[in-house]
C-alpha positions in Angstrom: -0.1 0.3 0.3 1.0 3.7 -0.5 0.0 6.2 0.6 1.1 9.6 -0.7 0.9 13.1 0.7 0.7 16.5 -1.1 4.2 16.8 -2.1 4.3 13.2 -4.0 1.1 14.9 -5.7 2.7 17.8 -6.6 5.7 16.1 -8.6 2.5 13.7 -10.4 0.6 16.6 -11.0 4.2 18.4 -12.7 4.5 15.0 -14.2 1.3 15.5 -16.3 1.7 18.8 -16.9 5.5 17.7 -18.5 4.1 15.6 -20.2 1.6 18.0 -22.1 4.0 20.2 -22.3 5.7 18.1 -25.1 2.4 18.2 -26.9 0.2 15.5 -25.2 -2.2 19.4 -25.6 -3.6 20.3 -22.7 -3.8 20.3 -18.8 -6.6 18.8 -16.7 -6.4 22.1 -14.9 -7.7 23.9 -18.5 -9.8 20.5 -19.1 -12.0 21.8 -15.9 -11.5 26.0 -16.3 -14.8 26.3 -18.3 -17.5 27.4 -16.1 -21.0 25.4 -14.8 -24.5 26.4 -15.0 -27.4 25.8 -12.9 -30.7 26.7 -11.5 -31.8 28.6 -14.9 -34.8 30.7 -13.2 -36.6 33.3 -15.6 -39.4 36.1 -14.1 -42.5 36.2 -15.1 -42.4 39.7 -14.2 -39.9 41.4 -15.9 -38.9 39.1 -18.5 -35.2 38.6 -16.5 -32.9 35.3 -15.8 -31.1 34.2 -13.3 -28.6 31.5 -12.6 -25.5 29.9 -11.1 -22.2 29.9 -12.2 -19.5 27.9 -10.5 -16.1 29.2 -12.2 -13.8 26.7 -11.0 -14.8 26.7 -7.1 -16.0 30.0 -7.0 -20.1 29.9 -6.8 -21.8 33.2 -7.5 -25.1 34.1 -9.1 -25.4 36.0 -12.3 -28.6 38.2 -14.2 -29.2 38.4 -17.8 -32.1 41.8 -17.8 -33.1 43.1 -21.3 -31.0 47.0 -22.8 -33.6 49.2 -24.5 -33.1 47.3 -27.6 -34.8 45.0 -26.3 -31.0 42.4 -26.3 -30.5 40.4 -23.1 -27.5 42.0 -21.3 -25.7 39.4 -18.7 -23.7 40.3 -15.5 -22.5 38.8 -12.2 -25.0 39.5 -8.9 -22.6 38.3 -6.2 -18.7 38.7 -5.3 -17.9 34.9 -3.9 -14.1 34.9 -4.9 -12.8 31.9 -3.9 -13.2 28.1 -3.7 -14.8 27.2 -0.6 -16.8 24.8 -1.0 -19.7 26.4 -0.2 -22.8 25.4 -2.4 -25.4 27.7 -4.3 -28.7 26.9 -4.9 -32.4 27.2 -4.9 -32.8 30.4 -7.2 -36.0 32.3 -6.7 -36.9 35.3 -7.8 -39.5 38.1 -6.2 -42.7 38.1 -7.3 -42.4 41.8 -8.5 -38.5 40.8 -9.9 -37.3 43.2 -8.5 -34.8 40.3 -5.8 -33.3 37.3 -5.6 -33.6 34.5 -3.2 -31.1 31.4 -2.9 -29.7 29.2 -0.4 -25.5 29.8 0.3 -23.4 26.4 2.0 -25.0 22.8 3.9 -25.1 20.0 1.4 -27.7 20.9 -1.4 -28.6 17.1 -2.2 -29.1 16.2 2.2 -30.4 19.8 3.1 -31.1 19.2 6.8 -28.4 17.4 7.5 -24.5 19.0 9.3 -22.5 21.6 7.3 -20.0 20.0 5.2 -16.6 22.3 5.3 -14.4 20.8 3.3 -12.2 23.5 3.4 -11.9 23.3 6.9 -12.7 27.0 7.7 -12.3 28.0 11.4 -15.3 29.9 12.4 -17.5 27.0 10.4 -19.5 27.3 7.5 -24.0 27.3 7.2 -26.8 26.7 5.0 -28.2 30.5 4.7 -31.0 32.0 3.0 -30.3 35.4 1.5 -32.1 37.8 -0.8 -30.2 40.5 -3.0 -31.7 42.9 -5.0 -31.0 43.4 -9.3 -29.8 45.9 -9.3 -26.5 45.0 -7.0 -25.2 45.6 -3.7 -25.1 43.3 -0.9 -27.0 40.3 -0.3 -28.8 40.5 2.9 -29.3 37.5 5.1 -33.0 36.0 6.0 -31.8 33.0 8.1 -30.5 29.2 7.9 -32.2 27.0 6.2 -33.4 26.0 3.0 -36.1 25.4 0.1 -37.4 28.9 0.4 -41.0 30.1 -1.3 -42.1 33.0 -2.1 -45.1 33.3 -1.1 -47.8 35.4 -4.4 -48.1 38.3 -2.0 -44.5 38.5 -2.7 -44.7 40.4 1.3 -42.9 37.0 2.7 -40.9 33.4 1.8 -41.5 30.2 3.9 -38.8 27.8 4.4 -37.3 25.1 6.5 -35.6 25.2 9.0 -34.2 22.8 12.3 -37.2 20.4 11.0 -39.8 22.9 10.8 -41.1 25.4 8.6 -40.2 29.3 9.2 -41.2 32.5 7.4 -39.1 36.5 6.6 -40.6 39.0 5.6 -39.4 40.4 2.7 -40.2 44.1 2.8 -37.9 44.7 6.5 -34.4 45.2 6.6 -34.3 44.2 10.2 -37.0 42.0 10.5 -35.9 38.6 12.2 -37.0 35.6 10.5 -40.4 33.9 12.1 -41.4 30.0 13.2 -44.3 29.4 10.8 -45.0 26.3 12.3 -44.2 23.7 14.5 -45.5 20.1 13.5 -44.4 16.3 13.4 -42.8 14.7 10.4 -39.7 16.0 8.5 -41.2 18.3 6.4 -39.9 19.2 2.6 -41.7 20.4 -0.3 -42.8 23.7 0.1 -45.5 25.1 -2.7 -47.8 28.8 -1.9 -51.2 28.6 -3.0 -52.0 30.3 -5.6 -53.9 33.6 -4.1 -51.1 33.2 -0.5 -53.8 32.1 1.6 -52.0 29.1 2.4 -48.6 26.7 2.6 -48.4 23.1 1.2 -46.0 20.8 2.1 -45.2 17.0 3.0 -44.3 15.0 6.3 -42.8 12.7 6.0 -43.1 10.0 8.9 -41.0 6.8 7.9 -43.6 4.3 6.8 -46.0 7.3 5.2 -46.5 10.5 4.3 -49.1 13.5 4.6 -49.7 16.7 2.6 -50.5 19.3 5.2 -52.1 23.3 4.7 -51.4 25.4 6.7 -53.0 28.9 6.8 -51.3 31.7 8.3 -54.1 33.9 8.7 -56.2 31.1 10.0 -53.0 30.3 12.1 -55.1 26.4 10.6 -53.7 23.3 10.2 -55.4 20.0 8.1 -53.8 17.3 6.6 -55.8 16.2 3.2 -57.4 12.7 3.1 -54.6 11.1 5.4 -54.4 7.2 5.2 -51.1 4.8 5.5 -49.7 5.6 2.3 -47.0 7.8 1.1 -48.5 11.0 -0.8 -45.8 13.8 -1.7 -45.8 16.4 -5.1 -48.5 18.5 -3.7 -50.1 21.3 -7.2 -52.8 23.7 -6.1 -55.6 23.5 -8.2 -55.6 27.4 -10.4 -58.5 29.0 -8.5 -56.9 27.8 -4.6 -59.9 25.7 -3.9 -58.0 22.3 -4.5 -54.8 20.9 -4.0 -53.7 17.3 -6.6 -50.8 15.1 -4.9 -49.5 11.7 -5.8 -49.7 8.4 -3.9 -47.9 5.9 -3.6 -49.0 2.7 -1.4 -46.3 1.6 1.4 -44.8 -1.9 0.3 -41.6 -3.5 2.7 -39.1 -3.8 0.7 -39.1 -4.8 -2.7 -37.3 -8.5 -3.7 -34.2 -7.6 -5.0 -34.9 -9.0 -8.5 -38.3 -7.5 -10.0 -38.1 -4.2 -8.9 -40.9 -3.6 -11.9 -45.0 -3.5 -10.3 -46.3 -2.8 -7.6 -49.2 -1.8 -5.7 -50.6 0.8 -8.6 -49.8 4.3 -8.0 -52.7 6.8 -8.1 -53.8 11.1 -8.5 -55.3 12.4 -5.6 -57.7 15.7 -5.5 -59.0 17.2 -2.0 -60.6 20.2 -1.1 -58.3 22.9 0.9 -61.8 23.5 2.8 -62.4 19.8 4.4 -59.5 17.9 3.6 -61.5 15.7 2.0 -60.0 13.3 -1.0 -60.4 11.1 -4.3 -58.6 9.5 -6.9 -59.0 10.6 -9.6 -56.5 8.5 -11.6 -55.1 5.3 -10.8 -52.1 3.1 -12.6 -53.0 -0.1 -14.1 -51.6 -3.1 -12.4 -48.3 -4.9 -14.4 -46.0 -2.5 -16.2 -46.1 1.0 -14.8 -47.4 0.0 -11.6 -44.5 1.0 -9.6 -44.2 4.9 -8.9 -40.7 6.3 -11.2 -39.5 9.7 -10.6 -38.2 11.8 -13.4 -35.5 14.5 -12.8 -37.5 17.4 -12.1 -41.6 17.9 -11.1 -43.7 15.1 -11.2 -47.4 16.5 -11.7 -48.4 19.7 -12.7 -51.9 21.4 -12.8 -52.4 23.7 -15.7 -54.5 26.7 -16.4 -56.5 24.5 -18.1 -57.8 22.1 -15.2 -55.6 19.8 -16.9 -53.0 17.7 -14.7 -49.7 16.7 -16.9 -47.7 13.1 -14.9 -44.5 11.2 -16.0 -46.1 7.3 -16.7 -44.6 4.1 -17.4 -47.4 2.1 -19.3 -45.6 1.5 -22.2 -42.3 0.9 -20.3 -41.0 4.4 -21.2 -41.4 7.5 -18.9 -44.1 9.5 -21.0 -45.8 12.1 -20.6 -49.6 12.0 -19.5 -52.7 14.3 -19.1 -56.3 13.9 -17.5 -59.1 16.1 -16.3 -58.5 17.8 -13.1 -61.8 15.9 -12.2 -60.9 12.9 -13.4 -60.5 10.0 -16.2 -58.5 7.9 -18.8 -55.1 8.9 -18.8 -54.2 10.2 -22.7 -50.7 9.3 -23.9 -48.9 12.9 -24.6 -45.4 11.9 -25.9 -45.7 8.5 -27.7 -42.7 6.0 -28.9 -39.3 4.3 -27.4 -38.2 7.9 -25.4 -38.4 9.1 -22.1 -38.8 13.0 -20.9 -37.8 14.5 -17.8 -37.4 18.1 -16.6 -40.9 19.3 -17.6 -42.8 23.5 -16.6 -45.5 24.6 -18.0 -45.3 27.6 -20.1 -45.8 31.1 -18.8 -49.2 31.5 -19.8 -49.6 27.1 -17.8 -51.2 25.9 -21.1 -48.7 24.0 -22.3 -45.5 21.9 -21.5 -41.8 22.1 -21.8 -40.0 18.8 -21.4 -36.9 17.8 -22.5 -36.3 14.5 -24.0 -34.0 11.7 -25.9 -36.7 11.0 -28.1 -35.1 10.8 -31.6 -31.7 11.0 -30.2 -30.9 8.5 -27.5 -28.2 9.5 -25.9 -29.0 13.4 -26.5 -31.4 15.8 -24.8 -33.6 18.4 -26.8 -36.9 20.8 -25.9 -39.9 19.8 -26.6 -43.4 21.8 -26.3 -46.5 19.9 -25.8 -50.1 20.7 -25.0 -52.4 18.0 -22.8 -55.3 18.2 -24.8 -53.2 15.5 -27.1 -51.5 18.0 -30.0 -48.5 16.4 -31.5 -45.2 17.0 -29.7 -43.0 20.0 -31.5 -39.3 20.0 -30.9 -38.1 23.2 -29.9 -34.4 22.4 -30.3 -32.4 20.0 -32.7 -29.0 18.7 -33.5 -25.7 17.7 -31.8 -26.3 19.7 -28.6 -27.2 18.6 -25.4 -30.3 20.9 -24.0 -32.8 20.9 -20.3 -34.2 22.8 -17.9 -36.3 24.8 -19.9 -38.2 28.1 -19.2 -40.3 30.8 -20.5 -39.8 34.4 -19.5 -42.0 36.6 -21.5 -41.9 35.3 -25.3 -39.0 34.3 -25.0 -38.0 30.0 -24.4 -33.9 29.8 -22.5 -32.6 26.5 -21.6 -29.7 25.1 -20.2 -26.9 23.3 -23.3 -23.8 21.8 -23.0 -22.1 20.0 -26.6 -19.3 18.1 -27.1 -16.9 20.9 -26.7 -18.3 22.9 -23.4 -20.6 22.7 -20.2 -23.6 23.2 -19.6 -24.4 27.2 -19.7 -28.1 29.0 -20.6 -28.8 30.1 -24.1 -31.7 31.3 -25.7 -34.0 30.4 -28.5 -34.3 32.1 -31.3 -37.0 31.3 -33.3 -35.8 29.6 -36.2 -34.5 27.0 -33.2 -30.9 28.3 -32.9 -29.1 29.2 -29.6 -27.2 32.0 -28.4 -25.2 32.1 -25.2 -25.9 35.0 -23.1 -22.7 34.7 -21.1 -20.0 33.4 -23.3 -17.2 35.7 -21.8 -17.3 33.6 -19.3 -15.3 30.9 -20.4 -11.2 31.8 -20.4 -9.0 31.9 -23.2 -7.3 29.5 -22.7 -9.9 26.4 -22.3 -8.9 23.7 -25.0 -12.8 22.7 -25.7 -11.8 22.5 -29.5 -9.1 20.3 -28.9 -11.7 18.3 -27.8 -13.1 15.1 -29.3 -16.1 13.7 -30.7 -16.7 10.9 -28.7 -18.4 8.3 -31.2 -21.5 6.2 -30.1 -20.6 2.8 -30.5 -23.0 -0.4 -29.5 -21.9 -3.3 -28.2 -23.0 -6.9 -26.6 -22.8 -7.3 -22.9 -21.8 -10.9 -22.3 -25.2 -12.0 -21.7 -26.4 -9.9 -25.0 -27.9 -7.5 -23.6 -27.5 -4.2 -26.1 -25.1 -1.8 -24.9 -24.3 1.9 -25.5 -21.1 3.4 -24.8 -19.7 7.2 -25.7 -15.7 6.4 -27.5 -13.3 8.3 -27.5 -11.0 7.9 -29.9 -7.5 10.0 -30.5 -6.0 10.4 -33.6 -3.0 8.4 -32.3 -5.1 5.0 -32.2 -4.9 5.4 -36.0 -1.1 4.5 -36.3 -1.0 1.1 -36.7 0.1 0.3 -33.2 -2.1 -1.1 -29.8 -2.3 1.4 -27.3 -3.8 1.5 -23.8 -7.6 1.9 -22.5 -10.1 2.3 -20.1 -13.1 1.5 -19.3 -15.5 4.5 -17.3 -18.8 3.7 -15.5 -20.8 6.4 -14.4 -22.5 6.2 -11.0 -26.3 6.6 -10.2 -27.2 3.8 -11.2 -30.2 5.6 -12.8 -27.8 7.9 -14.5 -26.7 7.9 -18.7 -23.7 9.1 -20.0 -24.2 11.5 -23.2 -22.6 12.3 -26.5 -21.0 15.8 -24.8 -20.9 17.4 -21.6 -23.4 16.1 -19.2 -25.7 18.2 -17.1 -24.9 17.1 -13.7 -21.8 18.8 -12.7 -19.9 15.4 -11.3 -20.3 13.8 -14.7 -19.7 17.3 -16.2 -16.3 17.4 -14.5 -15.6 13.0 -15.6 -16.6 13.8 -18.9 -14.1 16.2 -19.1 -11.5 13.8 -17.2 -12.3 11.4 -20.8 -11.4 14.0 -22.9 -7.8 14.6 -20.8 -7.2 10.3 -20.7 -7.8 10.6 -24.3 -5.7 13.4 -25.1 -3.0 11.9 -23.2 -3.4 8.9 -25.8 -5.6 6.3 -24.2 -8.4 5.2 -25.6 -11.6 6.0 -23.5 -15.0 3.5 -23.6 -18.2 5.7 -21.6 -20.1 2.4 -20.6 -24.6 2.6 -20.0 -25.0 0.0 -18.7 -27.7 -1.7 -17.2 -29.5 -0.3 -14.3 -28.9 3.5 -15.9 -32.0 5.6 -17.2 -32.7 6.9 -20.9 -33.3 3.2 -22.5 -37.0 2.4 -21.0 -38.1 0.9 -17.7 -36.6 -2.6 -17.8 -33.2 -1.7 -19.2 -33.3 0.6 -15.7 -34.8 -1.9 -13.6 -32.1 -5.0 -15.1 -33.1 -7.6 -13.2 -30.8 -9.0 -10.7 -29.0 -5.5 -10.6 -26.8 -4.5 -7.9 -26.5 -5.7 -4.8 -29.3 -8.7 -6.3 -26.5 -10.2 -8.4 -24.3 -7.4 -9.4 -26.2 -8.5 -13.8 -24.2 -4.9 -14.7 -21.6 -7.2 -14.2 -22.2 -9.5 -17.5 -22.0 -4.9 -19.2 -17.9 -5.1 -17.7 -16.9 -7.8 -19.0 -19.0 -6.7 -22.4 -16.7 -3.4 -22.6 -13.5 -4.8 -21.7 -14.5 -8.2 -24.1 -15.2 -5.0 -27.0 -11.5 -3.2 -26.4 -10.0 -6.4 -26.6 -11.4 -7.0 -29.9 -10.3 -3.6 -30.9 -7.4 -3.5 -33.5 -6.1 -0.4 -31.8 -6.0 -1.4 -28.4 -3.3 -3.4 -26.3 -5.1 -5.8 -24.5 -3.0 -6.0 -22.1 -3.0 -2.7 -21.0 -7.3 -1.7 -20.4 -8.0 -0.4 -17.5 -11.7 1.1 -15.8 -12.3 3.4 -13.6 -15.8 5.2 -11.9 -16.7 6.7 -8.8 -19.5 5.3 -6.6 -21.5 2.8 -8.2 -19.0 2.9 -11.2 -16.4 2.8 -8.5 -18.1 -0.3 -7.5 -18.5 -1.2 -11.1 -14.3 -0.9 -11.1 -14.0 -2.1 -7.9 -15.6 -5.7 -9.7 -14.4 -5.5 -12.3 -10.3 -5.8 -10.6 -12.0 -8.7 -8.7 -13.3 -10.7 -10.7 -11.7 -10.4 -13.8 -7.8 -8.4 -13.1 -6.8 -10.7 -16.4 -8.7 -8.2 -18.4 -8.3 -5.3 -16.2 -4.9 -4.8 -15.7 -5.3 -1.5 -13.5 -8.1 0.3 -12.0 -9.6 4.1 -10.1 -12.4 4.0 -7.6 -14.4 6.5 -6.4 -15.8 6.2 -3.6 -17.5 3.0 -4.5 -19.8 0.5 -3.1 -17.2 -2.7 -1.9 -20.1 -4.4 0.8 -23.6 -4.2 -0.4 -24.7 -5.9 2.7 -23.3 -2.8 4.7 -25.2 -0.5 2.9 -27.0 2.1 4.0 -29.7 0.9 1.4 -30.9 -2.3 2.5 -33.6 -3.3 5.0 -34.7 -5.7 7.1 -37.8 -7.6 6.6 -39.9 -10.0 8.9 -38.8 -12.2 7.1 -35.1 -14.2 8.8 -34.8 -16.6 6.2 -35.5 -14.6 3.2 -33.5 -11.8 4.9 -30.7 -14.2 5.4 -30.2 -14.9 1.5 -30.8 -10.9 1.2 -27.7 -10.4 3.2 -26.1 -13.5 1.3 -26.9 -12.6 -2.1 -25.8 -9.2 -1.5 -22.2 -10.0 -0.3 -21.5 -12.0 -2.6 -22.4 -9.1 -5.2 -20.0 -7.0 -3.6 -15.9 -7.0 -4.9 -14.8 -8.4 -2.0 -16.4 -11.2 -2.5 -14.1 -11.9 -5.1 -10.8 -10.6 -3.2 -9.4 -13.5 -3.5 -8.9 -13.4 -7.2 -8.4 -9.5 -7.2 -4.5 -8.8 -8.2 -4.5 -5.9 -10.4 -3.4 -2.6 -8.3 -5.7 -0.1 -7.7 -6.1 3.9 -6.7 -8.4 4.7 -4.0 -9.8 8.1 -3.3 -13.0 9.8 -1.0 -14.1 12.4 1.8 -14.1 11.0 4.6 -17.6 12.9 5.0 -19.2 11.3 2.6 -23.2 10.8 2.7 -23.8 8.6 0.2 -21.0 6.3 0.4 -19.8 5.8 4.3 -16.2 6.1 4.1 -16.1 2.4 6.0 -17.1 1.1 2.9 -13.3 2.2 1.6 -11.8 1.3 4.7 -12.9 -2.0 4.3 -11.7 -2.5 1.3 -7.5 -1.4 2.1 -8.1 -3.6 4.6 -8.5 -6.7 2.4 -6.0 -5.6 -0.3 -3.3 -4.7 2.7 -3.8 -8.6 3.6 -4.5 -10.2 0.1 -1.0 -8.4 -0.7 -2.8 -6.7 -3.5 -0.7 -3.0 -4.3 -3.2 -0.4 -3.6 -2.9 3.6 -3.3 -4.9 6.3 -2.1 -6.4 9.5 -2.1 -8.5 10.6 1.2 -10.0 14.3 1.4 -10.8 14.8 4.7 -14.1 16.8 5.7 -15.5 16.0 1.5 -18.5 14.9 0.7 -19.2 12.4 -1.9 -19.8 15.3 -5.2 -16.3 17.2 -4.0 -17.5 20.2 -3.3 -13.8 22.2 -3.8 -13.0 22.3 -7.3 -8.8 21.7 -6.6 -10.1 18.9 -5.1 -11.4 17.8 -8.6 -8.3 19.0 -10.0 -6.2 16.2 -7.1 -7.3 13.7 -7.8 -7.8 13.6 -11.7 -4.5 14.4 -11.7 -3.5 11.9 -9.2 -5.3 9.5 -11.9 -3.2 10.4 -14.9 -0.2 9.4 -13.1 -1.4 6.3 -12.0 -2.5 5.0 -15.3 0.4 6.1 -16.5 2.2 4.2 -14.7 -0.2 1.5 -15.2 -0.5 1.1 -18.3 1.4 4.0 -19.8 5.1 3.8 -19.0 6.9 -0.2 -20.6 6.6 -3.3 -18.2 
């Protein structure tokens, strides 16, 4: 085992940078230097736009407003100038369009948990809500908490703090936040009524959940149609008299071999005045009976009183509509593709969404009416577009492509896209040197067809054989795309694959089973993960595909990945060291039976078999056949995969005599918050593969 300190990693970085200087193309610092945009929101009052830019760890709020000619002009609104690991998210406009609200600090994925401090700031950090004027100036702290929602009346916000609902006055510069409601449960999903008379929320109570309605003026709390099931996704009717929501039956832990069906979920509508509710639609038995969330909202209530929602009745996540009064679900988006990022247009009469329709490994923007007119594409081409919003008559999206990460862009009437802040991309950014990844199809070991992205450097055509790498994404509910990903974690991974290709590796990024984008049966693969690790067939398929390519040296194939991809990397090395000569495992799962997502049932025999299968699906179960060297990377404040998973693997590798190295980031979380930790991790990875795959053996 080799543990490397700062000085040695600096030497490794210098080594890699030196290789770049000898003509390899660019550094990993340059590959990750372009900003990443998120949290795009529009003011319906003014037509202005706002979003968050992460510039090499410096996260700031940006705004685009129209000048006298009607042209959008962009500028930075906040002035955070350090890579300090403090996220910025949950951006919202005030109703008059004159201020913006945002959350800074904390853990955006797990709000309410202890605030991460990977920069080791001595005074500590906090998750706080801030208000800033669109004309600039110092932001004003409204309170500590998250999930701020602005009242349509424009006078206050509600938010979650210390497990309860609080409020802050937007009209006063000196007012202190005040508790609005104390009640049981883990509270989330705050939504104001359109007329601002009441607030809806979800109260999670471990094995069931309620939709609560609180009226501040009347100081009245009521729960809508309470039951033993799980209620979520509250949406108000346009007249503020009713609330629709999704109800999912409670059930014991499903068997690991079948996540495709369940007790059917339903949509209910309740009267706010009485709390009484009724089912307006229910999924059929069989396919589509298990509720599957898509990225973004799950339920919309249109101005014309239609409810729009995703459903997998035909094995794909599609949009359906029903009258709010109830009726048969009407399919709005037929075909073999999936939808996500749904939102209503400004008039609330049509739906905007992103999908991989007609372009399975990308995303484009579409619109459809709830009455069933044919969906219309708003974007197309070789780019990737997500998170559509409408500002006045203008459509805006976040876009990426093969060369540049996610950024906001206006959609012209001719379908072209105009970036709102192109000046943010550094002059030294090497995007023009990036490869165009090829879409490749290849079989898994059991014959299942898989999609991948192949990064084939020019050197691959010199008639010699070259080292190659397989990349496994995390999730597993993810899908790598033919361009920069729409999540920053995987956007960074795409840049790393480009960098590895620039160093001379042939890189294959694999969309393995249990990922999204290819339908219900692919996502809910039989015996996947802890239920049998059937994805190992895809690991073998990727290795065999590369071994069969004439450009690849079959003795120099490595693997890398993070999270679920770390699990598959470890599995590849443990079970197939004869194929995979080295690997980099970032915060992977190594013992499924000790992972956080297993819940015991009331059947000891079933539990024993479940634990046995989980263990046999784990990399540590095959440690006896692990021979290949590995680099382990993880932050020890990881909230997704316990750090103990890497501790256990390191102990087993040491006992087995397998060479391994480790890079540990104190107080860092799963998706590294510090930009320089990404740089350090990727430099360590490149140097590790250089020694084990590039150097003469």
